[in-house]
C-alpha positions in Angstrom: 10.6 14.1 -21.4 7.6 12.1 -20.1 7.6 10.7 -16.6 6.6 7.3 -17.9 7.2 5.5 -21.2 3.7 4.5 -22.2 4.0 2.3 -25.2 1.2 1.2 -27.6 1.3 -2.2 -25.9 0.6 -0.6 -22.6 -2.3 1.5 -23.9 -3.8 -1.5 -25.6 -3.5 -3.5 -22.4 -5.3 -0.7 -20.5 -8.1 -0.2 -23.0 -8.7 -4.0 -23.4 -8.6 -5.0 -19.7 -9.1 -2.0 -17.5 -10.8 1.1 -19.0 -14.3 -0.4 -18.8 -13.7 -2.1 -15.5 -12.5 0.9 -13.5 -15.0 3.5 -12.2 -14.8 7.0 -13.8 -13.6 8.2 -10.3 -11.7 6.0 -8.0 -9.7 6.4 -4.8 -6.1 5.2 -4.3 -5.8 4.6 -0.5 -2.0 4.0 -0.5 0.4 6.5 -2.1 3.8 7.8 -1.0 5.1 11.3 -1.7 8.4 12.9 -0.8 11.2 14.9 -2.2 14.9 14.0 -2.2 15.7 16.8 0.2 13.8 14.9 2.9 16.4 12.2 2.9 19.3 12.1 5.3 21.7 9.2 5.0 24.2 7.9 7.6 26.1 4.7 8.5 23.6 3.8 11.2 20.5 4.0 8.9 20.2 0.5 7.6 16.9 -0.4 6.1 14.9 -3.2 7.5 12.6 -3.9 4.6 13.1 -5.1 0.9 15.6 -3.2 -1.2 13.9 -3.3 -4.6 11.2 -0.7 -4.0 13.9 1.9 -3.5 15.2 1.3 -7.0 12.1 2.7 -8.7 12.3 6.4 -7.8 14.6 8.8 -6.0 11.6 10.8 -4.9 8.0 11.3 -5.8 6.7 14.8 -5.5 2.9 15.2 -5.6 3.2 16.6 -9.1 4.8 13.3 -10.2 2.0 11.3 -8.5 -0.7 13.3 -10.3 1.1 12.9 -13.6 1.5 9.2 -13.1 -2.3 8.9 -12.7 -2.9 11.1 -15.7 -0.7 9.0 -17.9 -1.8 5.6 -16.7 -5.5 6.2 -16.4 -6.7 8.4 -19.2 -10.3 9.5 -18.9 -10.4 8.7 -15.1 -10.2 10.9 -12.1 -8.1 9.6 -9.2 -8.2 10.8 -5.6 -5.0 9.9 -3.8 -4.6 9.3 -0.1 -1.2 10.8 0.6 1.5 10.0 3.1 5.3 10.1 3.2 8.0 7.6 2.7 8.3 5.4 5.8 12.0 4.7 5.7 14.7 5.4 8.3 16.4 7.7 5.8 13.6 10.2 5.8 13.2 13.3 7.9 9.7 12.5 9.1 8.9 16.0 10.4 9.7 17.6 7.1 8.1 14.9 5.1 4.9 14.9 7.1 4.7 18.7 6.7 5.1 18.3 2.9 2.3 15.8 2.9 0.0 18.1 4.7 0.8 21.0 2.4 0.3 18.8 -0.7 -2.9 17.3 0.6 -4.4 20.7 1.3 -3.4 22.1 -2.2 -4.8 19.1 -4.0 -7.9 18.5 -1.7 -6.7 15.0 -0.9 -6.9 13.1 2.4 -3.7 12.1 4.1 -2.2 10.0 6.8 0.5 11.1 9.3 3.5 8.8 9.6 4.1 8.3 13.3 7.2 6.9 15.0 6.7 4.5 17.9 9.0 6.5 20.1 7.0 9.7 19.6 4.9 10.7 22.6 1.2 10.3 22.2 0.6 14.0 22.9 3.0 14.9 20.1 1.2 12.6 17.6 -2.2 14.1 18.7 -1.1 17.7 18.2 0.4 16.9 14.8 -2.7 15.1 13.4 -5.2 17.5 14.8 -3.3 20.5 13.5 -4.0 19.5 9.9 -7.6 18.6 8.9 -6.3 16.6 5.9 -4.8 14.0 8.3 -7.3 11.3 8.8 -5.1 9.1 11.0 -1.8 7.2 11.1 0.4 5.3 8.7 2.7 3.0 10.7 5.6 0.9 9.5 7.9 -1.9 10.7 11.0 0.1 9.7 10.7 2.1 12.9 10.7 -0.8 15.3 13.5 -0.6 17.9 16.9 -1.7 16.4 17.5 -4.4 19.0 14.5 -6.4 17.8 15.5 -8.8 15.0 13.5 -8.4 11.8 12.0 -11.9 12.1 10.7 -11.1 15.6 9.0 -7.7 15.0 5.4 -7.6 16.4 2.8 -5.1 15.5 3.0 -3.4 18.9 6.7 -2.8 18.4 5.9 -0.1 15.8 2.3 0.6 16.7 2.4 1.1 20.5 -0.7 0.9 22.6 -0.5 4.6 23.4 -0.9 5.4 19.8 -3.7 2.9 19.4 -5.6 4.4 22.4 -5.2 7.8 20.8 -6.5 6.6 17.4 -9.4 4.9 19.2 -10.3 8.1 21.1 -10.5 10.1 17.9 -11.8 7.4 15.5 -8.7 7.6 13.3 -7.7 5.5 10.4 -4.6 3.3 11.1 -3.0 1.8 8.0 -0.8 -1.1 9.0 2.1 -2.9 7.1 2.7 -6.0 9.1 6.1 -7.6 9.6 7.6 -11.1 10.1 8.8 -13.6 7.5 5.5 -15.6 7.4 3.5 -12.4 6.8 -0.2 -12.8 7.3 0.2 -16.5 8.0 2.1 -15.8 11.2 -0.2 -16.3 14.3 1.5 -13.4 16.1 0.2 -11.1 13.3 -3.3 -12.3 13.0 -3.9 -12.7 16.7 -2.8 -9.1 17.2 -4.9 -7.9 14.3 -8.0 -9.3 16.1 -6.8 -7.9 19.4 -6.6 -4.4 18.0 -10.2 -4.6 16.6 -11.6 -5.9 19.9 -9.6 -3.7 22.2 -9.8 -0.5 20.1 -13.2 -0.7 18.4 -13.2 2.9 17.1 -9.9 2.5 15.2 -10.5 2.2 11.4 -7.9 -0.4 10.8 -6.6 -1.1 7.3 -4.4 -4.2 6.7 -2.1 -3.1 3.9 -1.1 -5.3 1.0 -3.7 -8.0 2.1 -1.3 -8.6 5.0 1.6 -8.9 2.5 0.1 -12.2 1.3 1.8 -12.1 -2.1 1.8 -15.9 -2.3 -0.9 -18.4 -1.4 1.4 -19.7 1.3 1.4 -16.3 3.0 -2.3 -16.7 4.1 -2.2 -19.8 6.3 -5.0 -19.8 8.8 -5.3 -16.1 9.1 -8.6 -15.5 7.2 -10.4 -18.3 9.0 -9.2 -16.8 12.4 -10.3 -13.3 11.4 -13.6 -14.2 9.7 -15.7 -13.0 12.7 -14.1 -9.5 12.7 -16.6 -6.8 11.8 -14.6 -3.7 10.8 -11.0 -4.1 9.7 -10.4 -3.2 6.0 -8.0 -4.8 3.5 -6.1 -3.0 0.8 -4.7 -5.0 -2.0 -1.9 -2.5 -2.7 1.1 -3.9 -4.5 -0.5 -7.4 -4.6 -1.1 -9.2 -7.8 -2.3 -12.5 -6.4 -5.9 -12.8 -7.6 -6.5 -16.0 -5.6 -5.7 -14.2 -2.3 -7.9 -11.3 -3.4 -10.7 -13.8 -4.0 -10.3 -15.4 -0.6 -10.4 -12.0 1.1 -13.6 -11.1 -0.8 -15.2 -14.4 0.1 -14.5 -14.0 3.8 -15.2 -10.3 4.2 -17.1 -9.1 1.1 -16.5 -6.2 -1.3 -17.4 -3.7 1.4 -14.1 -4.4 3.2 -11.5 -4.4 0.4 -9.9 -1.3 -1.2 -7.6 -0.4 -4.0 -4.2 1.1 -3.4 -1.3 1.6 -5.8 1.9 2.0 -3.6 3.0 4.7 -6.1 5.7 5.4 -7.1 6.7 1.8 -6.7 4.0 0.2 -8.9 4.5 2.6 -11.8 7.4 0.3 -12.7 7.0 -2.2 -15.5 6.9 -5.7 -14.0 4.9 -8.8 -13.5 5.0 -11.2 -10.5 5.4 -14.9 -10.3 5.7 -17.2 -7.3 8.0 -20.1 -6.9 7.8 -22.3 -3.8 6.0 -19.6 -1.9 8.6 -16.9 -2.8 7.5 -14.0 -5.0 9.7 -12.8 -7.9 9.2 -9.6 -9.8 10.1 -10.1 -13.5 11.2 -6.8 -15.1 12.6 -5.8 -18.5 16.3 -6.2 -18.5 18.1 -3.0 -17.6 15.0 -1.1 -16.6 16.1 -0.6 -12.9 19.8 -0.8 -13.1 21.7 -3.7 -11.3 19.1 -5.9 -9.5 21.4 -9.0 -9.3 21.7 -8.7 -5.5 17.9 -8.9 -4.9 16.4 -12.4 -4.8 12.9 -10.9 -5.4 14.0 -9.5 -8.8 14.5 -11.2 -12.2 15.4 -9.6 -15.5 13.6 -10.7 -18.7 15.1 -9.9 -22.1 14.2 -10.2 -25.8 10.6 -10.1 -27.1 9.3 -11.3 -23.7 10.4 -8.0 -22.1 8.1 -6.2 -24.5 5.1 -8.0 -23.0 5.7 -6.6 -19.6 3.4 -3.7 -18.8 3.0 -1.5 -15.7 2.9 -3.3 -12.4 -0.3 -1.4 -11.4 -2.1 -2.8 -14.5 -1.2 -6.3 -13.4 -2.6 -5.6 -9.9 -5.8 -4.2 -11.2 -6.3 -7.1 -13.7 -5.8 -9.6 -10.9 -8.6 -7.8 -9.0 -10.8 -7.8 -12.0 -10.4 -11.5 -12.5 -11.1 -12.2 -8.9 -14.3 -10.1 -9.1 -15.3 -12.0 -12.3 -14.8 -15.4 -10.7 -17.0 -14.4 -7.8 -19.7 -13.0 -10.0 -19.4 -9.5 -8.5 -21.4 -6.7 -10.1 -20.7 -3.1 -10.9 -21.8 -1.9 -7.5 -19.3 -4.2 -5.8 -16.5 -2.8 -8.0 -17.6 0.7 -7.1 -17.3 -0.3 -3.4 -13.8 -1.7 -3.8 -12.5 1.2 -5.9 -14.4 4.2 -4.4 -17.1 3.9 -1.8 -15.2 2.0 0.9 -12.3 4.5 0.9 -14.7 7.5 0.5 -16.5 6.4 3.7 -13.3 5.7 5.6 -11.5 9.0 4.6 -14.4 11.3 4.4 -14.2 11.9 0.6 -17.4 13.6 -0.7 
Protein backbone atom coordinates (compact mmCIF):
# COMPACT_ATOMS: atom_id res chain seq x y z
CA UNK A 1 0.00 0.00 0.00
CA UNK A 2 1.36 3.41 -1.00
CA UNK A 3 2.06 5.98 1.70
CA UNK A 4 0.12 8.61 -0.26
CA UNK A 5 -2.80 8.36 -2.65
CA UNK A 6 -1.50 10.29 -5.64
CA UNK A 7 -4.39 10.61 -8.08
CA UNK A 8 -4.30 11.67 -11.75
CA UNK A 9 -5.63 15.09 -10.69
CA UNK A 10 -2.69 15.51 -8.30
CA UNK A 11 -0.16 14.48 -10.92
CA UNK A 12 -1.68 16.86 -13.47
CA UNK A 13 -1.60 19.68 -10.89
CA UNK A 14 2.08 19.03 -10.22
CA UNK A 15 3.05 18.81 -13.89
CA UNK A 16 1.07 21.90 -14.89
CA UNK A 17 2.02 24.23 -12.05
CA UNK A 18 5.17 23.04 -10.28
CA UNK A 19 7.42 20.67 -12.22
CA UNK A 20 8.91 23.44 -14.34
CA UNK A 21 9.01 25.95 -11.51
CA UNK A 22 10.93 23.91 -8.95
CA UNK A 23 14.71 23.46 -9.25
CA UNK A 24 15.94 19.95 -9.98
CA UNK A 25 17.41 19.88 -6.45
CA UNK A 26 15.88 21.83 -3.62
CA UNK A 27 16.22 22.00 0.15
CA UNK A 28 13.35 21.59 2.59
CA UNK A 29 14.41 23.51 5.70
CA UNK A 30 11.55 22.38 7.94
CA UNK A 31 10.72 18.68 8.43
CA UNK A 32 9.76 16.57 11.44
CA UNK A 33 10.70 12.93 11.96
CA UNK A 34 9.84 10.67 14.88
CA UNK A 35 8.58 7.19 15.59
CA UNK A 36 5.59 6.39 17.76
CA UNK A 37 7.80 4.75 20.38
CA UNK A 38 9.13 8.24 21.21
CA UNK A 39 5.72 9.29 22.52
CA UNK A 40 4.86 9.17 26.20
CA UNK A 41 1.37 10.23 27.20
CA UNK A 42 0.06 11.31 30.57
CA UNK A 43 -2.71 13.38 32.18
CA UNK A 44 -0.40 16.36 32.71
CA UNK A 45 0.77 16.53 29.10
CA UNK A 46 -1.75 18.90 27.57
CA UNK A 47 -0.72 20.37 24.21
CA UNK A 48 -0.47 24.15 23.90
CA UNK A 49 -0.72 24.43 20.14
CA UNK A 50 -3.31 23.62 17.46
CA UNK A 51 -4.74 20.11 17.45
CA UNK A 52 -5.23 19.55 13.72
CA UNK A 53 -1.56 18.85 12.76
CA UNK A 54 -1.58 15.82 15.05
CA UNK A 55 -4.36 14.24 13.01
CA UNK A 56 -2.20 13.76 9.92
CA UNK A 57 0.29 11.12 11.04
CA UNK A 58 0.92 9.00 14.12
CA UNK A 59 4.62 9.17 13.35
CA UNK A 60 6.96 10.00 10.49
CA UNK A 61 10.10 7.87 10.30
CA UNK A 62 12.76 9.17 7.96
CA UNK A 63 11.86 6.46 5.44
CA UNK A 64 8.34 7.90 5.21
CA UNK A 65 9.74 11.40 4.75
CA UNK A 66 11.93 10.26 1.86
CA UNK A 67 9.04 8.35 0.32
CA UNK A 68 6.81 11.42 0.60
CA UNK A 69 9.31 13.46 -1.40
CA UNK A 70 9.72 10.67 -3.96
CA UNK A 71 5.99 10.42 -4.54
CA UNK A 72 5.21 14.12 -4.57
CA UNK A 73 8.19 15.44 -6.53
CA UNK A 74 9.04 13.01 -9.33
CA UNK A 75 12.23 13.88 -11.12
CA UNK A 76 13.47 16.08 -8.27
CA UNK A 77 16.03 15.55 -5.52
CA UNK A 78 15.10 16.88 -2.07
CA UNK A 79 17.54 17.53 0.76
CA UNK A 80 15.61 17.61 4.03
CA UNK A 81 16.65 19.48 7.17
CA UNK A 82 15.60 17.10 9.93
CA UNK A 83 14.40 17.60 13.46
CA UNK A 84 12.07 15.91 15.84
CA UNK A 85 8.47 16.46 16.88
CA UNK A 86 8.33 19.41 19.30
CA UNK A 87 5.43 18.34 21.47
CA UNK A 88 5.16 17.71 25.19
CA UNK A 89 4.32 14.06 24.48
CA UNK A 90 7.71 13.35 22.92
CA UNK A 91 10.76 11.95 24.69
CA UNK A 92 13.12 14.62 23.41
CA UNK A 93 16.31 12.75 24.27
CA UNK A 94 15.33 9.67 22.27
CA UNK A 95 13.84 11.72 19.45
CA UNK A 96 16.95 13.92 19.11
CA UNK A 97 19.12 10.79 19.04
CA UNK A 98 16.96 9.34 16.27
CA UNK A 99 17.24 12.57 14.29
CA UNK A 100 21.03 12.52 14.59
CA UNK A 101 21.20 8.90 13.41
CA UNK A 102 18.83 9.54 10.51
CA UNK A 103 20.66 12.69 9.42
CA UNK A 104 24.00 10.89 9.38
CA UNK A 105 22.58 7.94 7.44
CA UNK A 106 20.97 10.17 4.82
CA UNK A 107 23.64 12.91 4.69
CA UNK A 108 21.08 15.51 5.74
CA UNK A 109 21.59 18.50 8.06
CA UNK A 110 19.58 18.58 11.29
CA UNK A 111 18.55 20.79 14.18
CA UNK A 112 18.50 19.86 17.85
CA UNK A 113 15.24 20.43 19.72
CA UNK A 114 16.15 22.16 22.94
CA UNK A 115 14.02 22.61 26.05
CA UNK A 116 14.16 26.00 27.81
CA UNK A 117 14.84 24.31 31.16
CA UNK A 118 17.89 22.51 29.76
CA UNK A 119 21.23 23.85 31.05
CA UNK A 120 23.24 25.60 28.35
CA UNK A 121 26.17 23.25 28.92
CA UNK A 122 23.93 20.27 28.21
CA UNK A 123 22.65 21.83 24.99
CA UNK A 124 26.21 22.61 23.90
CA UNK A 125 27.42 19.05 24.50
CA UNK A 126 24.50 17.54 22.61
CA UNK A 127 24.86 19.75 19.55
CA UNK A 128 28.64 19.55 19.31
CA UNK A 129 28.58 15.77 19.71
CA UNK A 130 26.81 15.37 16.35
CA UNK A 131 28.22 17.22 13.32
CA UNK A 132 24.85 16.95 11.58
CA UNK A 133 23.32 19.35 14.12
CA UNK A 134 23.57 22.90 12.76
CA UNK A 135 21.75 24.58 15.62
CA UNK A 136 18.47 24.63 17.49
CA UNK A 137 14.78 24.21 16.83
CA UNK A 138 12.79 25.88 19.60
CA UNK A 139 9.08 25.77 20.22
CA UNK A 140 6.39 27.49 22.28
CA UNK A 141 5.10 24.11 23.50
CA UNK A 142 7.89 24.02 26.07
CA UNK A 143 7.22 27.38 27.72
CA UNK A 144 6.56 27.08 31.47
CA UNK A 145 3.07 25.82 32.29
CA UNK A 146 2.21 28.81 34.46
CA UNK A 147 2.39 31.20 31.49
CA UNK A 148 -0.97 31.47 29.67
CA UNK A 149 -0.78 30.69 25.96
CA UNK A 150 -1.71 34.23 25.00
CA UNK A 151 1.19 35.65 27.02
CA UNK A 152 4.08 33.44 25.89
CA UNK A 153 7.10 35.47 24.78
CA UNK A 154 10.00 34.26 22.68
CA UNK A 155 12.36 34.30 25.64
CA UNK A 156 10.02 32.00 27.57
CA UNK A 157 11.02 29.10 25.31
CA UNK A 158 14.27 30.47 23.88
CA UNK A 159 16.19 31.68 26.95
CA UNK A 160 19.07 34.11 26.73
CA UNK A 161 21.48 31.39 27.86
CA UNK A 162 20.67 29.36 24.75
CA UNK A 163 20.85 32.42 22.51
CA UNK A 164 24.27 33.30 23.88
CA UNK A 165 25.41 29.75 23.13
CA UNK A 166 24.05 29.92 19.59
CA UNK A 167 25.74 33.29 19.13
CA UNK A 168 29.06 31.90 20.37
CA UNK A 169 28.96 29.02 17.88
CA UNK A 170 27.18 30.76 15.01
CA UNK A 171 24.30 28.28 15.08
CA UNK A 172 21.01 28.31 13.24
CA UNK A 173 17.97 28.97 15.45
CA UNK A 174 14.61 28.19 13.91
CA UNK A 175 11.83 29.95 15.75
CA UNK A 176 8.08 29.30 15.83
CA UNK A 177 6.62 32.36 17.52
CA UNK A 178 3.61 32.33 19.85
CA UNK A 179 0.76 34.69 20.84
CA UNK A 180 -2.70 35.03 19.23
CA UNK A 181 -1.76 37.99 17.02
CA UNK A 182 1.23 36.06 15.65
CA UNK A 183 3.71 38.21 13.73
CA UNK A 184 1.54 41.31 14.22
CA UNK A 185 2.09 41.26 17.98
CA UNK A 186 4.66 43.97 18.90
CA UNK A 187 6.05 41.70 21.63
CA UNK A 188 7.08 39.27 18.91
CA UNK A 189 8.54 41.61 16.35
CA UNK A 190 10.36 43.75 18.90
CA UNK A 191 12.00 40.65 20.35
CA UNK A 192 12.90 39.38 16.86
CA UNK A 193 14.88 42.54 16.22
CA UNK A 194 16.39 42.40 19.70
CA UNK A 195 17.71 38.92 18.98
CA UNK A 196 19.38 40.00 15.74
CA UNK A 197 20.96 43.06 17.37
CA UNK A 198 22.03 41.40 20.62
CA UNK A 199 23.15 38.08 19.12
CA UNK A 200 24.56 38.98 15.68
CA UNK A 201 26.12 35.58 15.01
CA UNK A 202 22.84 33.69 15.41
CA UNK A 203 21.42 32.53 12.08
CA UNK A 204 17.80 33.24 12.93
CA UNK A 205 14.95 31.72 10.90
CA UNK A 206 11.43 33.04 11.47
CA UNK A 207 9.34 29.93 10.76
CA UNK A 208 6.03 30.03 8.86
CA UNK A 209 6.60 33.72 7.98
CA UNK A 210 5.90 34.42 11.61
CA UNK A 211 2.70 32.32 11.43
CA UNK A 212 1.17 35.08 9.27
CA UNK A 213 -1.37 32.83 7.57
CA UNK A 214 -3.81 35.73 7.07
CA UNK A 215 -3.06 39.26 5.93
CA UNK A 216 -4.24 40.48 9.33
CA UNK A 217 -1.42 38.53 10.99
CA UNK A 218 1.26 40.86 9.57
CA UNK A 219 0.37 44.22 11.12
CA UNK A 220 3.34 46.58 11.39
CA UNK A 221 5.94 43.84 11.77
CA UNK A 222 7.61 43.97 8.36
CA UNK A 223 7.92 47.73 8.44
CA UNK A 224 9.48 47.52 11.91
CA UNK A 225 11.88 44.78 10.81
CA UNK A 226 12.77 46.24 7.40
CA UNK A 227 16.21 47.40 8.55
CA UNK A 228 17.27 43.98 9.81
CA UNK A 229 20.16 42.50 7.86
CA UNK A 230 20.27 38.76 8.51
CA UNK A 231 17.14 37.08 9.80
CA UNK A 232 15.67 34.56 7.38
CA UNK A 233 12.04 33.71 6.72
CA UNK A 234 10.69 30.27 5.88
CA UNK A 235 7.23 30.04 4.32
CA UNK A 236 6.60 26.58 5.71
CA UNK A 237 2.92 25.61 5.98
CA UNK A 238 1.89 29.02 4.67
CA UNK A 239 -0.27 29.35 1.56
CA UNK A 240 -0.77 33.11 1.68
CA UNK A 241 0.90 34.38 -1.47
CA UNK A 242 0.23 38.00 -0.54
CA UNK A 243 2.21 37.64 2.68
CA UNK A 244 5.01 35.89 0.74
CA UNK A 245 5.03 38.79 -1.69
CA UNK A 246 5.35 41.31 1.14
CA UNK A 247 8.25 39.40 2.72
CA UNK A 248 9.99 39.26 -0.66
CA UNK A 249 9.46 42.99 -1.21
CA UNK A 250 10.89 43.89 2.19
CA UNK A 251 13.77 41.42 2.41
CA UNK A 252 14.39 40.04 -1.08
CA UNK A 253 14.67 36.48 -2.40
CA UNK A 254 17.98 36.04 -0.56
CA UNK A 255 16.19 35.86 2.79
CA UNK A 256 13.24 33.57 2.17
CA UNK A 257 13.31 29.76 2.15
CA UNK A 258 11.11 26.80 1.40
CA UNK A 259 9.95 24.38 4.07
CA UNK A 260 7.26 21.70 4.02
CA UNK A 261 6.40 20.92 7.66
CA UNK A 262 6.15 17.26 6.61
CA UNK A 263 4.38 15.11 7.53
CA UNK A 264 1.66 17.72 8.12
CA UNK A 265 1.57 19.24 4.65
CA UNK A 266 1.40 15.91 2.88
CA UNK A 267 -2.33 16.00 3.75
CA UNK A 268 -4.83 17.01 1.08
CA UNK A 269 -6.15 20.45 1.89
CA UNK A 270 -6.53 24.02 0.77
CA UNK A 271 -6.71 27.10 2.96
CA UNK A 272 -9.15 29.95 3.03
CA UNK A 273 -9.30 32.94 5.38
CA UNK A 274 -12.46 34.38 6.88
CA UNK A 275 -12.28 37.56 8.97
CA UNK A 276 -8.58 37.00 9.63
CA UNK A 277 -9.10 33.37 10.72
CA UNK A 278 -7.59 30.60 8.61
CA UNK A 279 -9.61 27.50 7.75
CA UNK A 280 -8.22 24.32 6.18
CA UNK A 281 -10.70 22.74 3.79
CA UNK A 282 -10.21 18.98 3.52
CA UNK A 283 -11.99 16.13 1.71
CA UNK A 284 -14.75 14.80 3.96
CA UNK A 285 -13.62 11.83 6.04
CA UNK A 286 -9.93 12.13 5.15
CA UNK A 287 -8.76 12.86 8.70
CA UNK A 288 -11.45 11.36 10.87
CA UNK A 289 -13.57 13.57 13.13
CA UNK A 290 -12.46 17.20 12.80
CA UNK A 291 -15.72 18.74 14.05
CA UNK A 292 -14.09 20.00 17.23
CA UNK A 293 -11.39 22.04 15.49
CA UNK A 294 -12.46 25.51 14.26
CA UNK A 295 -9.55 25.59 11.80
CA UNK A 296 -10.91 22.57 9.89
CA UNK A 297 -13.79 22.30 7.44
CA UNK A 298 -14.82 19.24 5.45
CA UNK A 299 -15.73 19.46 1.77
CA UNK A 300 -17.78 16.78 0.03
CA UNK A 301 -18.93 15.81 -3.43
CA UNK A 302 -17.12 16.81 -6.59
CA UNK A 303 -15.48 19.73 -4.87
CA UNK A 304 -13.49 17.37 -2.67
CA UNK A 305 -11.89 15.88 -5.77
CA UNK A 306 -10.39 19.27 -6.61
CA UNK A 307 -8.39 19.37 -3.39
CA UNK A 308 -4.77 18.32 -3.88
CA UNK A 309 -1.83 18.05 -1.52
CA UNK A 310 -1.39 20.99 0.84
CA UNK A 311 2.29 21.28 -0.08
CA UNK A 312 1.35 21.86 -3.71
CA UNK A 313 -0.90 24.73 -2.64
CA UNK A 314 1.97 26.22 -0.65
CA UNK A 315 4.39 25.98 -3.56
CA UNK A 316 1.88 27.41 -6.03
CA UNK A 317 1.32 30.41 -3.75
CA UNK A 318 5.07 31.02 -3.77
CA UNK A 319 5.22 30.66 -7.55
CA UNK A 320 2.47 33.23 -8.03
CA UNK A 321 4.14 35.64 -5.61
CA UNK A 322 7.39 35.31 -7.58
CA UNK A 323 5.55 35.91 -10.85
CA UNK A 324 3.82 39.03 -9.53
CA UNK A 325 7.20 40.43 -8.52
CA UNK A 326 8.84 39.48 -11.80
CA UNK A 327 11.46 37.31 -10.11
CA UNK A 328 13.75 35.23 -12.31
CA UNK A 329 15.09 31.72 -12.26
CA UNK A 330 18.05 32.70 -10.10
CA UNK A 331 15.72 34.14 -7.48
CA UNK A 332 13.74 30.89 -7.35
CA UNK A 333 17.01 28.97 -6.96
CA UNK A 334 17.85 31.20 -4.00
CA UNK A 335 14.50 30.59 -2.33
CA UNK A 336 14.46 26.85 -2.87
CA UNK A 337 18.14 25.96 -2.65
CA UNK A 338 20.96 28.47 -2.25
CA UNK A 339 19.76 30.28 0.86
CA UNK A 340 19.31 27.09 2.84
CA UNK A 341 22.48 25.58 1.38
CA UNK A 342 24.46 28.54 2.70
CA UNK A 343 22.76 28.48 6.09
CA UNK A 344 23.06 24.73 6.69
CA UNK A 345 26.37 24.08 4.94
CA UNK A 346 24.93 21.92 2.15
CA UNK A 347 27.44 21.40 -0.64
